[in-house]
C-alpha positions in Angstrom: 89.9 -105.1 -50.6 90.0 -101.4 -49.6 89.3 -100.6 -45.9 85.9 -99.1 -45.1 86.3 -95.3 -44.5 84.7 -93.8 -41.4 84.0 -90.3 -40.3 83.2 -89.6 -36.6 81.0 -86.9 -35.1 80.4 -86.2 -31.4 80.5 -83.0 -29.4 82.6 -84.5 -26.7 86.3 -84.9 -27.7 86.9 -87.7 -25.1 84.2 -89.8 -26.9 85.7 -89.3 -30.4 89.2 -90.0 -29.0 88.0 -93.3 -27.5 86.2 -94.2 -30.8 89.4 -93.5 -32.8 91.3 -96.0 -30.6 88.6 -98.6 -31.0 88.1 -98.3 -34.7 91.6 -97.7 -36.1 92.6 -101.4 -36.2 89.5 -102.2 -38.3 88.8 -99.2 -40.5 90.3 -96.2 -42.2 89.4 -93.1 -40.2 89.0 -89.9 -42.1 88.6 -87.5 -39.2 86.4 -86.3 -36.4 84.0 -83.3 -36.1 82.2 -81.9 -33.1 79.0 -80.2 -34.4 76.3 -81.1 -36.9 77.1 -78.4 -39.5 80.8 -79.4 -39.6 79.6 -83.0 -40.0 77.6 -82.2 -43.2 80.5 -80.2 -44.6 83.2 -82.8 -43.8 81.0 -85.7 -45.1 80.5 -83.8 -48.4 84.3 -83.2 -48.7 85.7 -86.6 -47.6 82.9 -88.9 -48.9 83.2 -91.6 -46.2 81.7 -95.0 -46.6 80.2 -94.8 -43.1 79.4 -91.9 -40.7 79.1 -92.5 -37.0 77.3 -89.6 -35.3 75.6 -88.6 -32.1 72.1 -87.0 -32.0 72.7 -84.2 -29.5 75.2 -81.8 -31.1 75.5 -78.0 -31.4 74.5 -75.9 -34.4 72.7 -78.8 -36.1 71.5 -81.9 -34.3 72.4 -85.3 -35.6 69.1 -86.2 -37.1 69.0 -83.0 -39.2 72.5 -83.7 -40.2 71.5 -87.2 -41.3 68.7 -85.8 -43.4 71.0 -83.4 -45.1 73.8 -85.9 -45.7 71.4 -88.4 -47.3 70.2 -85.8 -49.7 73.8 -85.0 -50.7 75.2 -88.5 -50.6 72.5 -91.1 -50.7 75.0 -94.0 -50.7 76.7 -92.9 -47.5 75.8 -95.2 -44.6 75.1 -93.5 -41.3 75.2 -95.0 -37.8 73.6 -93.1 -34.9 75.5 -93.7 -31.7 73.7 -92.0 -28.8 72.6 -92.1 -25.2 69.0 -91.8 -26.2 67.5 -95.3 -25.7 63.9 -94.5 -26.5 62.5 -96.6 -29.4 60.8 -93.4 -30.8 64.2 -91.9 -31.3 65.4 -94.9 -33.2 62.3 -94.7 -35.4 63.1 -91.1 -36.2 66.7 -91.9 -37.0 65.8 -94.6 -39.5 63.2 -92.4 -41.0 65.8 -89.7 -41.4 68.0 -92.1 -43.3 70.2 -93.8 -40.7 71.2 -97.5 -41.3 72.0 -98.3 -37.7 71.1 -97.2 -34.2 73.3 -98.0 -31.2 73.5 -96.9 -27.6 76.7 -95.5 -26.1 76.5 -98.2 -23.5 76.8 -100.8 -26.2 80.1 -102.7 -26.5 82.9 -101.7 -28.8 82.5 -105.0 -30.6 78.9 -104.2 -31.4 79.9 -100.9 -33.0 82.5 -102.6 -35.2 79.9 -105.2 -36.1 77.4 -102.5 -37.0 79.9 -100.7 -39.3 80.6 -104.0 -41.0 76.9 -104.6 -41.4 75.9 -101.2 -42.9 79.0 -101.2 -45.2 77.5 -104.3 -46.8 74.1 -102.7 -47.3 72.4 -104.1 -44.2 70.6 -102.3 -41.3 71.5 -102.7 -37.7 69.6 -102.0 -34.5 71.0 -102.5 -31.0 69.3 -105.4 -29.2 69.2 -103.0 -26.2 66.3 -101.0 -27.7 64.2 -103.5 -29.6 61.5 -103.8 -27.1 58.2 -102.3 -28.3 60.0 -101.0 -31.4 57.9 -102.9 -33.9 54.6 -101.5 -32.7 56.0 -98.0 -32.7 57.3 -98.3 -36.2 53.9 -99.6 -37.3 52.2 -96.6 -35.7 54.8 -94.3 -37.4 54.5 -95.9 -40.8 52.0 -93.4 -42.0 54.2 -90.5 -41.1 53.7 -87.7 -38.5 50.5 -85.7 -38.8 51.1 -83.3 -35.9 51.8 -79.6 -36.2 55.5 -80.3 -35.9 55.5 -82.2 -39.2 54.6 -78.9 -41.0 57.9 -77.3 -39.9 60.4 -77.2 -42.7 64.0 -78.4 -42.4 65.3 -74.8 -42.5 62.9 -73.8 -39.8 64.1 -76.6 -37.6 67.7 -75.4 -38.1 66.6 -71.9 -37.0 64.7 -73.4 -34.0 67.7 -75.3 -32.8 69.9 -72.2 -32.9 67.3 -70.2 -31.1 67.1 -72.9 -28.4 70.9 -72.8 -28.1 70.6 -69.2 -27.1 71.8 -67.6 -30.3 70.6 -64.1 -31.2 68.7 -63.7 -34.5 71.7 -61.9 -35.9 73.9 -65.0 -35.0 71.3 -67.3 -36.5 71.3 -65.4 -39.7 75.1 -65.4 -39.9 75.4 -69.2 -39.2 72.7 -70.1 -41.8 73.9 -67.4 -44.3 70.5 -65.8 -44.5 69.3 -62.3 -43.6 68.1 -61.4 -40.1 64.7 -60.6 -41.5 64.5 -64.0 -43.1 65.5 -65.6 -39.8 62.8 -63.7 -38.0 60.2 -64.7 -40.6 61.1 -68.4 -40.0 60.7 -67.9 -36.3 57.3 -66.3 -36.5 56.1 -68.8 -39.1 57.0 -71.6 -36.6 55.1 -69.8 -33.8 52.0 -69.6 -36.0 52.3 -73.3 -37.0 52.8 -74.5 -33.4 50.2 -72.1 -32.0 52.6 -70.5 -29.5 53.1 -66.9 -28.7 56.6 -66.7 -27.1 60.2 -67.7 -27.8 60.2 -69.6 -24.5 57.3 -71.8 -25.8 59.3 -72.4 -29.0 62.3 -73.5 -27.0 60.2 -75.9 -24.9 59.1 -77.5 -28.2 62.7 -77.8 -29.3 63.6 -79.5 -26.0 60.6 -81.9 -26.3 61.7 -82.8 -29.9 65.4 -83.2 -28.6 66.7 -80.6 -31.1 68.9 -79.6 -28.2 70.0 -81.4 -25.1 
């Protein structure tokens, strides 16, 4: 039987190096990337069986990357490995298309087990964050009805880059759109959220954990 192929994504090289050493005896590693946009591109090129990604990454956060990957490659299984232990974040990850959610304080054996589980079509959730998760998932079942739910995926990309301190010219270059289009996305978001300043937009991005 062919070994399960795995692609790793984390913005800290020391983390990916440690994961490589842990996973090499068990799986075929296809490489590592360090930002969300590189993750989407590398996944599309290498077509791994499983992606292991953090949430907090530059250029495109892990949850947005998960959404894009699942649209491109619905069969690719995605494991979110993060420091964020809030059940609400796990809910968002599963809604985005993740098959497993683990914390970075989990054991290496647990990550190996999670990869084995998702590669066989099953979901996995770390026992460390199961408390109160069921009630939160029931509440979230109907989907978000807040103002933030009206922001498009492209607008969320623009928002993350703004929150990272990018100029509108840099945002436009990274997303391959015109500066005018980038500005339009920005002001459309301000209208949707009912805010009047870029600082307020950034505060929203921080609350939604689009950036660390």
